[in-house]
Steps between C-alpha positions, in 0.01 A plus 500: 500500500582151372442450126236262373687216334386253233221284637311805628166594346434827316147632469422708189197728480403491135551217255570674169804464281726682750398254769561214261854604415574575865372153598717334236806675642403420859436132436828466313668633813318247719218714645134407516243744361134557588301752295176692558300578187134524397555218250612146577635498139712814532840498328685433827284203601676231289840586652387560861483256791159629601224740387261691722205613289375844598492863397802711582290696751362184668647524848386151608664342194818705552518392866458139388804547275695682774457208742680269250807712413816647647499830306244679280567699184294607199491521123278810487485828690119489494470292818334724762754638749254437788501131409880487508499669838257234631738229382819643654437349849464153337803501263752757377366696199759633256440761368279607786184702544693827537651467153165411338324794669751735347504353149149373419332844523638736232425805714696364795779380269537842340503673839768254612714578194451875550612468862820332383560783252493263204396623155166398350246643258303800623193361675198590711210320672202491263240570773473851362550425133515860376761591760700187416503577131592862568810366677606221260376650172365320195532245360485319831456141612246406765598183689297312759676497836468125545523183290593656167745314273591459131311819415183392676340761721640791299341777291659774295374860516579697184473875462144608421347172624254482789712354785190371676441258212849361542454472877169316446686218319672428835157419648530720804832354619725747689769617260806717458585721204844498340656720239559314175873426477670523160771249589779369280476148649402303808764321708472262793725449799443155651673443833475284808539600862574236761406464863821673611455792261746378237407592143578340167412679175433339162607656167260779413242409239336700221131440441263549205122478542224431248140587588612561861642148535871429519620378160880472523769542762865541405780452754738647564350831379754710309575768758798713613645399836401830663136455394502138614629608842229766524222247424645245743527765770131587467401134529724436801360808676148359456591149614671628811225747591242220471725258697392259227596133506495320167515605138390855415454643150513875442388614156612844381446731208817633343438840341677628187728714721596195708284585804350194675147491640370221720192348338405180682612285793444125532597330829541161334649329200408681180432430132785736410734278705425179313827534310678404824358147469762375258721801445627562857698292748201512741145551371266751662290204615782324684613835637156569642496157667843568644397838636173395666665190650783707647772343289800686354403661171626352176713653227281717270759549224406440137654197331383623159295774343131421462170606354165383638185520287159435649257254341154652522172312469423658162756259348260211580214636283523201261620248755841433658781686321751309291773463761744339253616849396608572858638157584716495188707791630787391729508832683125496580345385826121444493307556823127416504298572812245220491198726502161345432388718216649776283336839483587825317765687697562209738860402564528134408877462495819654375805425290846585625770553239855461634730717287769752587392694192169627639420702187507171308293332772235774479475444124475126555222552755295694248559233235382228737184687595423554131545124438272415794223737389195312368459532123 
C-alpha cells in the first residue's frame, strides 16, 4: 500500500493534549489535521485545520470527519470499537476496531494476555464477588471493565471490609478483581509498529504516581540489559499479536524479585512517553504519524537522559503558577496543553528536564514543583 505523504489529511478522534501534540508534529511534517471532539475549544483545536464538534460515540459526526480525511487515528482508547468499524469502509482506521475491542474492556484484555502466556496480577471477573476475592485474596482492587483511568473507577477491598460496599462505589459497572501487587516500581515500554510489521522501541521509562496520577517519568530507567530485553519482548509480543499500527505503551509492574507483570495497555501515545518529545531523535507523536501514514519509522534512540514531571491543576489554586522558575532553567522544556480551566487532578501540562544525570533531574523536578505550589 502506498504511504500517505505530506499534504494528506489525518483525522484524530479526541482533541486532548495527546491529539494536540500529535497535530503539532503532523503539521510540522506538512500534513493537514481534522479533529473530532465534544468541545470546539479542545486543546487540539488551535493547531488543527478543522474541528468537528461531537461526542466520541457520535457516529454521524465521526462519519463527517471520515469524509474529509485520508486516515483516521485517535488520542484515546475510549472511542467505541463499533464506531471505528463503521468508519473503516470510509477511510483507513489505525489502530482499528479489532485492537480497541481487545484493549478497552479489561476482562477481554486480561483474557488476551492470558492467552499469550504473559504475566499479570492474579485476577478474576467480579460478577461473583465472593468467588473472585477467594481467588485473588485481600487486599484486592476492583476495577471497572471500561473507561477507567488515573485511578478512576477503582475501589480497594481490605481484609475484614464488606466487599459489597466497595463494589457499590463503582455504581453497578461490570468490574474485575485484581490481587494487590506489592511492586518495587512501574516501568513503561513505548514502541511503534508500522504498516509492514517493523517495530521501533524507545528507551524504557520508570514511572512514579501520586494519588493515582502519573507524577514523574525517568528515561532511560536504570535496568540491567537482560531485564530490559525481557520487558521489550513482552511489549513486542503484545504489539504483534494485536497486529497494531501506531504507538503502543505497555506499563508493567517490576516486583522486588525482578518479575515483570503487565499492568496496562494503551494503543496510542502515552503520558509516560512524553519524554520522547525533546529527548529522542523521533518523538512518539511523529512516530505515530509515521506509522499510521505508512511511512518508514523514525529513530527512537535517546539523545539525552530525561525526566518528565506532570503539572496538575492543583498548582493553579491561586492563579497561574510562576513560570519564571521553570523558564530560568536551561535544561527545562515547558509544555502547556491549552486547556480551558484547571481542576484538581487534571493534567494541565508538563515539564521535561533534559539531563543525562536523571537522579539530579528527578531532584530538580521536585524542586520546581515545590516552587510552583501556591503559598
